[in-house]
C-alpha positions in Angstrom: 0.0 -5.5 10.8 -0.2 -7.8 7.8 1.4 -6.3 4.7 0.1 -7.0 1.2 3.5 -6.2 -0.4 4.6 -9.6 0.7 1.5 -11.4 -0.6 1.2 -14.0 -3.4 -1.4 -11.6 -5.0 1.1 -8.8 -5.1 3.8 -11.0 -6.6 1.3 -12.0 -9.3 0.5 -8.3 -9.9 4.3 -7.6 -10.3 4.5 -10.5 -12.8 1.6 -9.1 -14.8 3.5 -5.9 -15.1 6.5 -7.8 -16.5 8.6 -7.9 -13.3 10.6 -11.0 -12.5 9.6 -12.3 -9.1 11.8 -14.5 -6.8 11.1 -16.1 -3.4 13.8 -16.8 -0.9 13.9 -20.0 1.1 12.5 -18.2 4.1 9.4 -17.3 2.0 10.1 -13.6 1.4 9.2 -12.2 -2.0 11.7 -10.1 -4.0 11.2 -8.3 -7.3 14.0 -7.7 -9.8 14.5 -4.1 -11.0 16.9 -3.0 -13.7 18.8 0.2 -14.0 20.9 1.5 -16.9 24.6 0.7 -16.8 24.5 -0.9 -13.3 22.1 -3.7 -14.3 19.7 -5.8 -12.2 19.1 -5.7 -8.4 16.7 -7.4 -6.1 14.1 -5.3 -4.2 12.3 -6.6 -1.1 9.5 -4.3 0.2 8.5 -4.5 3.8 11.0 -7.3 4.7 9.3 -9.1 7.6 11.0 -9.8 10.9 9.9 -11.9 13.8 12.9 -13.2 15.8 16.7 -12.8 15.5 17.0 -16.4 14.6 14.4 -16.2 11.9 15.9 -13.0 10.5 19.4 -14.5 10.4 18.1 -17.4 8.4 16.3 -15.0 6.1 19.4 -12.8 5.6 21.6 -15.8 4.9 19.2 -17.3 2.3 18.8 -13.9 0.7 22.6 -13.3 0.4 23.0 -16.7 -1.1 20.2 -16.2 -3.6 21.6 -12.8 -4.6 25.1 -14.2 -5.2 23.7 -17.1 -7.2 21.7 -14.8 -9.4 24.6 -12.4 -9.7 22.6 -9.3 -8.6 24.7 -6.2 -8.0 22.9 -5.5 -4.8 19.8 -6.2 -2.8 17.5 -3.4 -1.7 15.4 -4.0 1.4 12.8 -1.9 3.1 12.1 -3.5 6.4 8.8 -3.4 8.3 10.3 -1.7 11.4 13.5 -0.1 12.6 14.0 -3.3 14.7 14.3 -5.4 11.6 16.9 -3.0 10.2 18.9 -3.3 13.5 18.8 -7.1 13.1 20.2 -6.8 9.6 23.1 -4.6 10.9 23.8 -7.0 13.8 23.9 -10.0 11.4 26.1 -8.5 8.8 28.5 -7.1 11.4 29.2 -10.8 12.5 29.9 -11.9 9.0 33.3 -10.2 8.8 35.0 -7.8 6.5 36.0 -10.4 3.9 32.5 -11.3 2.8 32.1 -8.1 0.6 28.6 -7.7 2.0 27.8 -4.4 3.6 24.6 -2.4 4.5 24.2 1.1 3.3 21.3 3.7 3.3 19.6 4.1 0.0 19.4 7.7 -1.3 15.5 7.6 -1.3 12.7 5.5 -0.1 10.5 3.5 -2.6 7.7 2.9 -0.1 6.4 5.7 2.1 8.7 6.4 5.1 5.8 7.4 7.2 2.3 6.0 7.2 -0.8 7.0 9.2 -2.6 3.9 10.6 -5.5 3.9 13.1 -6.8 1.1 15.3 -10.4 0.4 14.3 -11.1 -2.0 17.2 -12.4 1.1 19.0 -16.1 1.9 18.9 -17.4 4.1 16.1 -18.2 6.7 18.8 -14.6 6.7 20.0 -13.1 6.8 16.5 -15.2 9.9 15.7 -14.3 11.4 19.0 -10.6 11.1 18.1 -11.1 13.2 15.0 -11.0 16.9 14.7 -14.3 18.7 15.3 -14.2 20.1 11.7 -13.8 16.5 10.4 -16.8 15.2 12.3 -18.8 18.2 11.1 -17.9 17.5 7.4 -18.8 13.9 7.7 -22.2 14.8 9.1 -22.6 17.5 6.5 -22.0 15.0 3.6 -24.6 12.6 5.1 -27.1 15.4 5.5 -26.6 16.6 1.9 -27.3 13.1 0.7 -23.9 11.9 -0.5 -24.2 8.1 -1.1 -21.2 5.7 -0.6 -21.1 2.3 -2.0 -18.5 -0.4 -3.1 -18.3 -1.8 -6.6 -16.0 -3.4 -9.2 -18.4 -2.7 -12.1 -16.5 -1.6 -15.3 -18.5 1.7 -15.4 -17.1 2.8 -12.0 -13.6 1.5 -12.9 -13.6 3.9 -15.8 -14.9 6.8 -13.7 -12.1 6.0 -11.1 -9.5 6.2 -13.9 -10.8 9.6 -15.0 -10.9 11.0 -11.4 -7.3 9.7 -10.9 -6.1 11.5 -14.1 -8.0 14.7 -13.2 -6.5 14.7 -9.6 -3.0 14.0 -10.9 -3.3 16.9 -13.4 -4.4 19.3 -10.5 -1.6 18.2 -8.3 1.0 18.3 -11.1 2.0 14.7 -10.8 2.2 11.7 -13.3 -0.4 9.0 -12.6 -0.1 5.3 -13.3 -1.5 4.2 -16.6 -4.9 2.8 -16.7 -3.5 -0.7 -17.3 -1.7 -0.6 -14.0 -5.0 -0.4 -12.1 -6.6 -2.9 -14.4 -4.0 -5.5 -13.6 -4.1 -4.8 -9.9 -7.9 -5.5 -10.0 -7.2 -8.7 -11.9 -4.6 -9.8 -9.5 -6.7 -9.5 -6.3 -10.2 -10.9 -5.7 -13.2 -8.6 -5.3 -13.2 -9.4 -1.5 -9.7 -8.1 -1.2 -9.6 -5.2 -3.5 -12.6 -3.0 -4.3 -13.6 0.6 -5.2 -15.3 2.9 -2.7 -17.4 5.4 -4.5 -19.0 8.7 -3.3 -22.0 9.8 -5.4 -24.1 13.0 -5.1 -27.2 13.6 -7.1 -26.2 10.9 -9.6 -22.6 12.2 -10.1 -19.6 10.5 -8.8 -17.5 12.9 -6.9 -14.8 10.6 -5.4 -13.6 7.1 -5.7 -10.9 5.2 -3.8 -9.2 1.9 -4.2 -9.0 0.0 -0.9 -7.2 -3.3 -0.4 -8.1 -5.7 2.5 -5.4 -8.0 3.4 -5.1 -9.9 6.7 -5.8 -7.7 9.7 -5.3 -4.4 7.6 -7.3 -2.4 5.1 -5.1 0.1 3.1 -6.2 3.1 1.1 -4.1 2.7 -2.0 -5.2 5.3 -4.6 -8.0 7.8 -4.9 -9.4 10.6 -7.1 -11.8 13.4 -6.6 -13.8 15.7 -8.8 -13.8 19.5 -8.7 -17.6 19.5 -8.7 -19.8 20.0 -5.6 -16.8 20.3 -3.3 -19.0 21.9 -0.7 -20.8 18.6 0.1 -17.6 17.1 1.5 -17.9 13.8 -0.3 -14.3 12.6 0.3 -14.6 13.0 4.0 -17.7 10.7 4.2 -15.9 8.3 1.8 -12.9 7.9 4.1 -15.2 7.4 7.1 -17.2 4.7 5.3 -14.0 3.0 4.4 -13.0 3.0 8.1 -16.4 1.6 9.0 -16.1 -1.1 6.5 -12.7 -2.0 7.8 -14.1 -2.4 11.2 -17.1 -4.4 10.0 -15.1 -6.9 8.1 -13.0 -7.8 11.2 -9.7 -6.0 10.3 -8.0 -4.2 13.1 -6.0 -1.6 11.2 -6.9 1.1 8.7 -3.9 2.4 6.8 -4.3 5.8 5.1 -1.1 5.2 3.2 1.9 7.5 2.9 1.9 10.9 4.7 4.4 13.7 4.6 
């Protein structure tokens, strides 16, 4: 799977939000975070790993960079457990006198678990793999006349922001500010990042932000209305996002973090 968190566009988005961005000799992006008292550290989301030789080179260049920039520590969140094991093996060979050690962070910055499906299957097989109730709700939304479309029009961006705020209020969480989403839309092209909107009788009931990068489409953020919940608009919206992922040639659809 290709991960957008290690893309030039994501690096640009971080810079637009005032974050210092660095790139190691091996081409891995890192983002500088600062904490009170302890100061700056380097954060590398979804650290990629291919072979042990490649990872060893990447680790060495990263440690060298961190020492040069005098970061207190480096935080990595590898793509897989296998990459983490490579880090452990490499650091164990460096010796006790290097003052470099690997410890588990107290919490995860990216979702620990994600839900990803392979959309190379036929639409019939994808639907067959769903619960019967899910298939029923998708068909119900279609029958009721829910319309799904993609857009980056300013009008629908504003509606998306409103739905995000309403959803966050219902769930008791703090949403990102509107400027966060505006900068993200500026950092990625329309082909890469777009809104999927579900509309019923002229009213927008749900809107999701979906990012297409490499072989993967990722559902990033979404908001829903309390109106007309009986027409199951969010169900059809997710299904149309899966269909679009398949149609554009991606292999994977990532629903994002799950509990």
